[in-house]
LUMDO-333954 format. One line per field, with one value per residue: residue in three letters; x, y, z of N, C-alpha, C in turn. Coordinates in steps of 0.02 Angstrom, whole numbers, m for minus. Atoms other than C-alpha are relative to their C-alpha. Example, Ala and Ser with C-alpha at 12.3 -4.5 7.8 and 13.67 -1.06 7.14 Angstrom:
2
residuo c(ala,ser)
nx c(45,m42)
ny c(m59,m59)
nz c(0,m3)
cax c(615,684)
cay c(m225,m53)
caz c(390,357)
cx c(45,m39)
cy c(60,55)
cz c(0,37)
END
This chain:
349
residuo c(met,val,gly,gly,ser,val,arg,ser,leu,thr,phe,thr,asn,leu,arg,pro,asp,thr,ser,tyr,arg,leu,ser,val,gln,pro,ile,gly,pro,ala,gly,thr,gly,pro,trp,thr,thr,val,asn,ala,tyr,val,leu,ser,val,pro,gln,ala,pro,gly,glu,pro,arg,asp,phe,trp,ala,val,arg,asp,asp,val,ser,tyr,gln,ala,pro,asn,ile,ser,leu,asn,trp,val,pro,leu,leu,ser,asp,gly,gln,ser,pro,val,thr,gly,tyr,arg,val,ser,arg,asp,gly,thr,asp,thr,asp,gly,thr,gly,ala,tyr,thr,thr,val,leu,pro,ala,ser,ala,arg,thr,phe,thr,leu,arg,tyr,leu,asp,ser,his,trp,pro,cys,thr,val,arg,val,gln,ala,ile,ser,ala,ala,gly,thr,gly,glu,val,ala,ala,ala,thr,val,thr,leu,glu,met,thr,thr,ala,gly,pro,pro,thr,gly,ile,thr,ala,val,lys,ala,asn,gly,gln,ala,thr,val,gly,trp,val,ala,pro,val,asn,thr,gly,ser,ser,ala,ile,thr,gly,tyr,arg,val,arg,arg,phe,ser,gly,ala,thr,met,thr,trp,leu,ser,ser,thr,thr,val,ala,ala,thr,ala,his,ser,tyr,thr,ala,thr,gly,leu,thr,asn,gly,thr,pro,tyr,ser,phe,asp,val,thr,thr,ile,asn,ala,ser,gly,leu,ser,gly,val,ser,leu,arg,ser,pro,val,val,ile,pro,ala,thr,leu,pro,gly,ala,pro,val,ile,gly,leu,ala,ser,ser,gly,ile,ala,gly,gly,thr,ile,asn,ala,thr,ala,his,trp,ala,ala,pro,ala,ser,asn,gly,gly,thr,ala,ile,ser,gly,tyr,arg,val,tyr,ala,his,arg,met,ser,ser,thr,gly,ala,val,leu,ala,thr,thr,ile,ser,ala,ile,gln,gly,pro,thr,leu,arg,ala,leu,thr,pro,thr,leu,pro,val,thr,gly,ser,tyr,arg,phe,ala,val,arg,ala,ile,asn,ala,ile,gly,tyr,ser,gly,cys,ser,ala,arg,ser,asn,leu,val,thr,gly,arg)
nx c(55,m7,42,71,19,m27,52,m30,m66,m31,m46,m53,m43,39,m24,42,40,17,62,m5,62,m12,53,m1,40,m1,m18,25,m5,39,m28,m9,60,m5,m47,24,m53,4,m53,m36,m50,m55,m21,m73,m14,63,37,38,61,62,47,37,66,61,m12,60,m6,63,m2,32,9,14,m47,m57,20,m19,7,m59,11,m32,m22,m5,m22,m19,m67,1,m9,m69,m49,m54,m56,m39,49,24,m30,43,51,2,68,m5,62,m9,42,m28,35,31,m52,m26,m57,15,m2,m30,m19,m36,m16,22,m34,28,57,57,56,47,m29,50,m21,44,3,1,49,61,32,m44,m22,m67,m22,m42,m37,m42,m47,m47,m71,m47,m68,0,29,68,46,56,41,71,22,72,15,54,22,22,55,14,51,m35,m16,m69,m42,m9,m57,m28,m17,m51,m15,m33,m27,5,m31,27,58,1,68,6,57,14,57,47,0,56,42,17,22,72,35,m31,m60,17,m57,m67,m51,m65,m54,m63,m57,m66,m36,23,1,65,18,51,m1,67,53,55,56,32,66,3,m4,m68,m49,m65,m5,m61,m29,m34,m42,m59,m65,m38,m63,11,36,64,39,69,44,72,43,71,43,72,33,m30,m66,m55,m26,m73,m37,m25,m72,m25,m16,m71,m24,m6,m34,24,m53,20,m57,m51,m7,m47,m69,m24,m51,m63,m36,m24,m65,m6,m46,m68,m6,m50,17,71,42,31,3,11,55,m6,63,5,60,59,12,42,m1,69,16,m34,m68,m16,m33,m42,12,m9,m25,27,m42,40,m37,37,m9,m23,57,19,45,m31,m4,m1,m17,m34,18,m48,24,10,m62,5,28,m52,m35,18,m26,m2,m26,26,m20,51,1,m32,m24,52,13,42,19,17,51,m5,59,m13,45,8,44,64,m9,m47,15,m2,m68,m33,m10,m53,m65,m29,m14,m68,m14,m22,m52)
ny c(15,64,6,9,70,25,9,7,m29,18,m48,34,m40,m40,4,44,m29,m68,m6,m35,m12,14,m31,12,m49,13,m56,10,m60,m57,m23,49,16,m5,45,55,4,52,m3,64,1,46,37,6,65,30,40,55,m25,1,55,m3,m31,32,72,40,72,29,73,39,64,57,10,46,54,m18,m72,m42,m69,m48,m61,m59,m60,m60,m21,m40,m73,m19,54,m13,m28,54,32,66,51,59,6,65,25,57,23,52,57,54,13,66,51,m1,m45,m54,m71,m9,m68,m7,m69,m17,m60,m66,m16,41,m33,53,67,48,55,54,66,m11,39,m37,m6,m26,m68,m5,m70,m13,m62,m27,m51,m25,9,m46,7,m22,51,24,m50,16,56,m4,67,15,69,27,67,34,47,46,50,57,m7,m16,59,21,m29,42,65,38,67,39,60,65,53,6,m43,m66,m25,m71,m32,m69,m34,m20,m73,m38,m21,58,m21,m6,64,40,39,69,45,m29,34,3,17,23,m25,27,m48,m70,m19,m10,62,34,71,28,m43,38,m40,27,m28,m68,5,20,m51,32,54,39,23,63,24,m44,33,m23,m33,m46,m59,m17,m55,4,m59,17,m48,9,8,m9,7,m46,23,4,m61,m6,54,m16,3,69,28,13,63,56,58,60,44,50,23,33,72,20,9,68,14,29,46,m32,23,3,m46,25,5,m42,m71,m12,52,m26,41,m46,14,m26,2,m38,m42,35,m5,m59,m50,m20,m61,m57,22,31,m50,32,71,22,68,36,57,45,51,61,57,61,30,m45,m53,m66,m15,m73,m34,m65,m39,m54,m66,m3,m6,m38,37,33,52,68,45,m31,42,m30,27,45,m2,59,50,47,12,m54,m8,m70,m18,m72,m34,m63,m56,m57,m52,29,37,56,61,61,23,47,66,0,21,61,m4,m21,m5,m64,13)
nz c(46,34,58,m11,m7,m64,m51,m66,m7,m63,m28,m37,m45,m47,m69,m42,m54,22,38,63,37,71,40,72,37,73,44,68,44,m25,m63,m54,m37,m73,m34,m44,m52,m52,m50,m8,m53,15,m60,m8,33,24,m47,29,33,m37,12,64,m8,27,3,m12,16,26,m5,53,m35,43,55,m7,m44,m68,m2,5,m18,46,m35,43,m35,39,m23,m61,8,m15,6,m46,40,30,45,m15,43,3,m52,m34,m13,m45,m33,m51,15,40,63,4,m7,m68,m5,m46,21,66,18,63,17,67,26,m20,43,m19,m34,m20,m5,m23,m41,21,m33,m72,m37,m13,m66,m52,15,30,2,58,m11,54,m22,50,m15,33,m26,m70,m42,14,m25,m44,24,14,m16,m3,m21,41,m17,61,m9,55,m16,m29,m72,m18,m9,m70,m35,m52,29,m38,24,m52,32,m34,38,67,10,m33,m9,15,m33,21,m30,53,10,m27,56,41,66,13,m14,m51,18,19,m9,0,40,m33,47,m29,38,m15,m42,6,70,30,33,m40,15,3,m24,m28,m23,m60,m14,m29,m73,m19,m17,3,49,m9,63,m12,55,8,m6,m58,18,56,m24,31,m28,22,m4,m1,35,m14,58,m6,65,48,20,m49,m31,5,m33,m67,m9,m1,m66,m9,30,m48,26,m35,m25,m49,m40,40,m8,m52,22,12,m51,24,m45,m61,m25,m73,m30,m17,m72,m34,2,m11,28,61,60,56,47,68,37,63,3,26,72,12,m54,m12,36,m30,m17,m64,m44,m50,m17,m69,m4,m58,m19,m41,m36,11,m44,34,35,53,m23,m11,m71,m7,63,m5,60,12,21,73,37,62,57,42,m39,19,m52,m66,m55,m61,m65,m24,m74,m31,48,17,70,26,70,15,50,16,29,36,m19,46,m27,m19,m61,m3,38,m40,m15,45,m29,m50,24,m29,m72,m15,m71,m27,m50)
cax c(m2198,m2228,m2311,m2498,m2498,m2410,m2520,m2394,m2234,m2114,m2027,m1860,m1739,m1879,m1844,m1904,m2035,m2092,m2263,m2279,m2419,m2424,m2522,m2566,m2628,m2681,m2612,m2697,m2705,m2833,m2726,m2706,m2842,m2875,m2751,m2787,m2694,m2659,m2558,m2426,m2315,m2145,m2107,m1934,m1934,m2062,m2196,m2289,m2441,m2613,m2764,m2839,m3002,m3178,m3129,m3272,m3289,m3421,m3460,m3504,m3580,m3602,m3462,m3325,m3423,m3357,m3382,m3262,m3242,m3204,m3104,m3110,m3026,m2984,m2804,m2762,m2762,m2586,m2437,m2328,m2217,m2154,m2238,m2345,m2257,m2393,m2538,m2538,m2701,m2731,m2866,m2884,m2982,m2956,m2998,m3082,m2915,m2886,m2751,m2743,m2719,m2667,m2575,m2511,m2435,m2512,m2438,m2468,m2595,m2710,m2882,m2970,m2932,m3037,m3005,m3071,m3118,m3158,m3247,m3427,m3522,m3371,m3327,m3176,m3082,m3003,m2874,m2785,m2629,m2526,m2338,m2201,m2016,m2061,m2154,m2325,m2471,m2629,m2752,m2920,m3019,m3191,m3267,m3379,m3482,m3502,m3657,m3693,m3827,m3696,m3649,m3493,m3344,m3321,m3198,m3086,m3016,m2920,m2838,m2786,m2673,m2692,m2637,m2665,m2796,m2833,m2991,m3037,m3148,m3232,m3358,m3514,m3522,m3631,m3694,m3786,m3829,m4002,m4040,m3999,m3830,m3844,m3669,m3483,m3343,m3180,m3023,m2862,m2696,m2518,m2436,m2445,m2441,m2584,m2591,m2758,m2776,m2960,m3127,m3268,m3442,m3520,m3691,m3744,m3753,m3570,m3437,m3296,m3235,m3109,m2999,m2942,m2820,m2680,m2498,m2407,m2259,m2337,m2393,m2572,m2680,m2864,m2988,m3178,m3310,m3493,m3629,m3806,m3933,m3838,m3673,m3505,m3446,m3272,m3139,m3094,m2919,m2810,m2789,m2618,m2512,m2525,m2422,m2515,m2412,m2423,m2312,m2146,m2112,m2014,m1823,m1731,m1635,m1453,m1327,m1297,m1129,m1091,m1003,m820,m786,m695,m778,m951,m1087,m1142,m1181,m1204,m1364,m1363,m1509,m1555,m1683,m1862,m1919,m2046,m2033,m2224,m2215,m2117,m1936,m1872,m1825,m1743,m1738,m1760,m1667,m1745,m1628,m1729,m1646,m1697,m1724,m1657,m1832,m1844,m1954,m1917,m1858,m1832,m1811,m1688,m1744,m1620,m1641,m1698,m1552,m1516,m1596,m1429,m1373,m1369,m1285,m1290,m1192,m1300,m1249,m1344,m1398,m1335,m1237,m1351,m1421,m1502,m1596,m1618,m1766,m1778,m1921,m1915,m1994,m2067,m2183,m2334,m2261,m2172,m2162,m2190,m2040,m1917,m1889,m1780,m1595,m1491,m1453,m1299,m1214,m1205,m1043)
cay c(4749,4579,4522,4511,4320,4301,4231,4212,4288,4229,4356,4297,4355,4417,4448,4309,4349,4500,4551,4608,4684,4617,4712,4676,4804,4766,4876,4897,5016,5119,5137,5050,4961,4952,4871,4701,4683,4537,4530,4394,4345,4264,4128,4107,3924,3827,3741,3578,3596,3633,3518,3472,3567,3501,3322,3198,3009,2916,2736,2607,2452,2345,2371,2241,2115,2203,2380,2520,2703,2843,2988,3163,3327,3502,3570,3655,3843,3849,3743,3817,3900,3730,3651,3498,3342,3213,3156,3016,2916,2793,2692,2584,2420,2267,2216,2057,1964,2003,2132,2267,2456,2523,2678,2739,2898,2980,3111,3297,3302,3175,3234,3066,2887,2730,2608,2438,2267,2329,2226,2276,2329,2402,2587,2634,2797,2867,3007,3119,3224,3334,3307,3433,3451,3531,3377,3293,3410,3413,3269,3278,3129,3047,2892,2786,2634,2515,2408,2254,2122,1990,1960,2021,1903,1797,1859,1783,1645,1513,1348,1212,1070,886,719,729,864,1043,1122,1293,1409,1576,1704,1737,1911,2044,2100,1965,2070,2064,1883,1749,1660,1491,1423,1453,1411,1354,1355,1263,1339,1276,1366,1555,1551,1597,1417,1347,1160,1126,1209,1144,1215,1191,1232,1406,1343,1289,1393,1269,1139,998,973,792,696,823,774,784,902,1003,1184,1239,1394,1430,1568,1573,1658,1686,1632,1698,1704,1848,1754,1755,1885,1955,1834,1829,1860,1705,1591,1568,1434,1266,1108,947,824,673,583,522,340,240,247,91,15,m31,m146,m97,m111,m166,m49,m65,m126,m12,154,233,104,126,45,118,125,148,190,257,392,337,307,450,612,630,783,896,892,776,886,755,580,500,341,213,92,m55,m159,m338,m487,m659,m705,m556,m443,m256,m217,m28,100,244,382,502,688,739,715,817,771,723,607,421,347,379,309,347,327,178,159,m17,m155,m271,m328,m193,m173,m2,73,245,367,509,680,809,958,844,733,568,419,243,152,66,m119,m162,m185,m339,m377,m289,m271,m107,m108)
caz c(m336,m415,m575,m596,m602,m433,m295,m153,m88,47,159,229,363,475,659,778,909,810,742,562,459,280,148,m34,m160,m339,m479,m648,m797,m706,m551,m384,m286,m99,20,99,265,382,542,565,709,678,805,878,820,717,819,792,679,745,740,569,542,513,553,535,528,428,472,340,421,265,139,114,220,375,438,399,443,319,393,318,364,303,307,470,494,568,517,654,520,463,311,340,274,309,418,546,550,692,779,934,945,835,657,596,595,778,740,873,863,693,631,463,391,236,119,150,8,94,148,176,226,253,395,339,409,584,716,739,895,986,1003,898,924,765,757,632,668,553,545,506,536,703,764,769,792,896,881,794,860,851,930,820,871,725,703,599,588,629,812,900,918,1075,1206,1339,1228,1328,1286,1409,1350,1394,1325,1137,1154,1208,1277,1207,1309,1272,1334,1228,1149,1229,1059,963,810,732,778,904,904,816,846,856,734,814,707,747,695,685,832,816,626,509,445,503,509,539,578,688,722,894,967,1024,1203,1201,1286,1265,1141,1161,1008,1005,898,927,919,1085,1074,931,962,926,947,918,875,887,779,823,701,683,541,460,452,541,665,666,726,910,972,960,1110,1190,1105,1193,1170,1214,1315,1428,1552,1485,1454,1581,1570,1511,1655,1627,1709,1890,1979,2159,2277,2328,2504,2625,2583,2591,2566,2385,2218,2043,1939,1750,1634,1462,1419,1386,1208,1226,1324,1317,1205,1322,1375,1511,1659,1770,1845,2016,2061,2181,2272,2338,2475,2443,2558,2519,2460,2340,2447,2461,2637,2614,2476,2464,2344,2266,2242,2066,1948,1792,1625,1545,1685,1643,1800,1987,2135,2286,2467,2539,2721,2757,2674,2580,2415,2304,2142,2059,1966,1884,1844,1716,1748,1628,1647,1664,1801,1836,1721,1781,1854,1743,1763,1912,1885,1916,2099,2165,2333,2425,2522)
cx c(15,m50,m72,m22,23,m56,29,69,27,49,51,36,m40,25,m46,m36,m20,m65,11,m71,17,m59,11,m47,4,17,m24,8,m36,26,6,m66,11,49,m40,56,m13,58,31,51,52,22,76,25,m66,m31,m36,m65,m60,m44,m33,m71,m55,10,m66,12,m68,5,m37,m6,m6,53,55,m14,24,m1,66,m19,40,15,8,22,18,68,m5,13,73,45,60,63,49,m48,m20,29,m42,m52,4,m73,7,m69,20,m43,36,m39,m24,51,30,60,m21,5,42,17,36,11,m17,39,m36,m62,m64,m53,m53,36,m53,33,m48,3,1,m52,m61,m17,45,20,72,18,50,31,38,44,44,71,41,69,4,m33,m70,m49,m55,m46,m71,m27,m76,m8,m63,m17,m30,m56,m7,m54,32,17,71,40,1,62,28,20,56,11,40,22,m14,34,m34,m60,10,m72,0,m62,m9,m60,m45,1,m61,m48,m12,m23,m75,m38,40,62,m22,58,65,45,67,52,64,57,64,39,m30,m3,m71,m24,m53,m10,m70,m50,m58,m55,m34,m64,5,6,71,43,70,m3,67,23,42,43,60,63,37,67,m7,m40,m64,m27,m68,m31,m72,m39,m72,m40,m72,m30,30,70,49,16,72,33,23,76,22,14,76,18,7,34,m25,58,m30,62,52,m4,49,70,15,56,61,31,27,66,0,49,67,7,53,m16,m72,m41,m36,m3,m19,m57,15,m68,7,m65,m59,m8,m42,5,m71,m20,28,64,4,37,44,m19,4,20,m24,44,m40,46,m43,15,26,m55,m25,m50,40,m4,m4,20,32,m12,48,m35,m11,67,m11,m23,52,35,m25,27,1,27,m24,32,m59,3,36,27,m56,m6,m51,m18,m22,m59,4,m66,22,m52,m4,m50,m68,7,50,m23,m11,72,26,m3,54,65,19,16,74,8,21,49,53)
cy c(m65,m2,m16,m72,m30,m4,m12,31,m18,53,m38,48,46,m12,m45,39,72,m3,41,10,m7,26,m15,50,m16,63,m16,63,60,26,m56,m10,7,m51,m55,m15,m58,11,m69,8,m53,m33,m4,m65,m26,m43,m57,26,m1,m60,7,25,m44,m75,m37,m72,m27,m75,m32,m71,m60,m13,m50,m56,11,76,37,72,44,64,56,60,54,22,48,73,20,m60,12,26,m54,m40,m70,m50,m63,2,m71,m17,m61,m18,m46,m59,m52,m6,m72,m57,m2,45,61,69,8,74,0,74,11,60,64,18,m38,41,m51,m66,m47,m56,m58,m60,6,m45,43,3,32,72,0,74,9,69,19,55,20,m9,51,m12,20,m51,m20,46,m26,m52,24,m71,m5,m72,m22,m70,m32,m50,m44,m48,m64,15,25,m64,m21,33,m52,m69,m32,m67,m36,m66,m61,m51,m7,43,67,22,76,27,72,27,25,76,33,18,m59,19,2,m64,m41,m37,m72,m48,38,m42,4,m22,m18,22,m36,53,69,23,13,m62,m37,m70,m31,51,m43,48,m35,38,69,m2,m16,60,m30,m55,m35,m26,m62,m19,44,m41,28,29,49,60,14,65,0,70,m23,56,m16,m5,17,m3,45,m21,m1,68,11,m56,24,9,m73,m22,m1,m66,m53,m59,m61,m45,m50,m19,m32,m76,m16,m5,m75,m14,m33,m46,38,m30,0,53,m33,1,47,73,10,m56,27,m55,48,m24,32,m4,39,39,m40,10,61,47,25,64,63,m25,m35,51,m32,m72,m7,m74,m31,m61,m43,m51,m63,m53,m59,m33,45,54,65,15,76,31,67,38,58,67,m2,13,36,m42,m35,m56,m69,m51,38,m51,30,m31,m42,m6,m58,m45,m49,m9,51,m12,73,3,76,25,65,52,49,49,m27,m39,m57,m57,m58,m20,m44,m71,5,m28,m69,12,16,6,72,m12,55)
cz c(m36,m58,16,10,67,51,70,m1,69,22,43,46,46,71,41,55,m15,m40,m62,m28,m74,m40,m73,m33,m74,m39,m70,m41,27,66,51,37,75,27,37,49,47,48,7,55,m16,66,4,m31,m25,54,m36,m29,47,m19,m69,12,m28,m9,13,m24,m19,4,m58,27,m47,m53,18,50,72,3,m8,16,m49,39,m51,41,m49,25,58,m15,11,m6,46,m33,m22,m43,22,m49,m4,55,29,16,45,27,57,m20,m42,m66,m1,1,70,9,42,m31,m64,m10,m67,m13,m74,m25,19,m40,21,36,22,4,29,39,m12,47,76,33,16,74,53,m18,m26,m3,m57,7,m63,31,m59,24,m39,29,74,46,m23,35,44,m34,m15,7,m1,22,m36,25,m62,16,m62,21,27,73,9,9,74,30,49,m24,41,m34,54,m32,43,m46,m68,m14,35,4,m8,36,m23,37,m57,m8,32,m55,m46,m69,m5,14,50,m27,m15,8,3,m45,37,m51,37,m45,20,40,m5,m72,m24,m37,42,m27,m5,29,23,23,58,13,32,75,24,17,6,m53,11,m67,15,m60,m13,12,60,m23,m57,24,m40,31,m33,m2,m7,m34,17,m65,19,m71,m54,m22,58,29,m21,40,69,m1,5,71,9,m35,55,m36,38,20,49,40,m45,8,54,m28,m10,49,m31,52,60,23,76,24,15,75,27,m1,21,m31,m62,m52,m56,m45,m68,m35,m66,0,m26,m75,m16,59,15,m36,31,32,68,43,53,11,76,m2,66,12,49,35,3,54,m40,m40,m56,20,11,74,13,m67,15,m65,m7,m8,m76,m33,m66,m59,m43,36,m20,51,66,50,65,63,27,76,34,m56,m14,m74,m25,m74,m11,m48,m8,m29,m34,20,m58,31,23,65,m8,m46,48,13,m56,30,53,m29,26,74,11,76,17,55,0)
END
């Protein structure tokens, strides 16, 4: 028997895998009341919680200048004999900053949660699961399609680098909102950071934009937003990072040396790195040995294999004894530089 103010009682040391009948009877000055009885089954080990009950999702297409979804649920009927310690809330899709799927854990007392700043026009599946020491429980889920008067964001964002520029491309959204698309906003970012450097608006008929005046060797990325009479859409996913570049400058030729008689026919070329790598690392060099006539005409050219980017001299094997001048070209990811000036005249012997 317990006191009249008691509203719960925990039975301990019960036998696992056993059914019990639990009964409660009120007692008062006038005597005892009727019994209330429930049946309970003790599990051998606690199980993960069941699914939250009466789960529903309410869309809000206008608040916070971007749609959001309010989730609501009722505590589950069965906690698997292990108290609920929290609820995991998650969604798929992206938000207006281009951030992908999202999940968070709420306290056990939570009964509602609002997912904010979601992209409009796209189905979004939202989920709630109870958590206990025995694990994460069954999923309560709903799929909601958000709608706004603004258009959907562009998709398929690409960026192609070139010399001092990059061309951004995109695919127009399927959903244009309540009015026709009037343009696109293209933002330029410093690499993959959130620091945006400039913003340009282009016509509704455009599906690409070439950003000029970029610095070779500097990383950039881009996003695109659709515009209609109601305003801006959510932001597209960010483009890949691109680094504009061009061909490297020509190496600086150095003083060449004649070969030594009596061995393999050779001579030695020397050079220095170009003043500019074009915005991307030098990956190697090729050395050109020009065999010269007595009048200064090129009779034949021997071309070396690609040499390493740190090499500054090469002694190639030459085909015949004669007079030679060397020239060198640098290589980067874009291609070959122009030739250096020709070296002084040396003898291959």
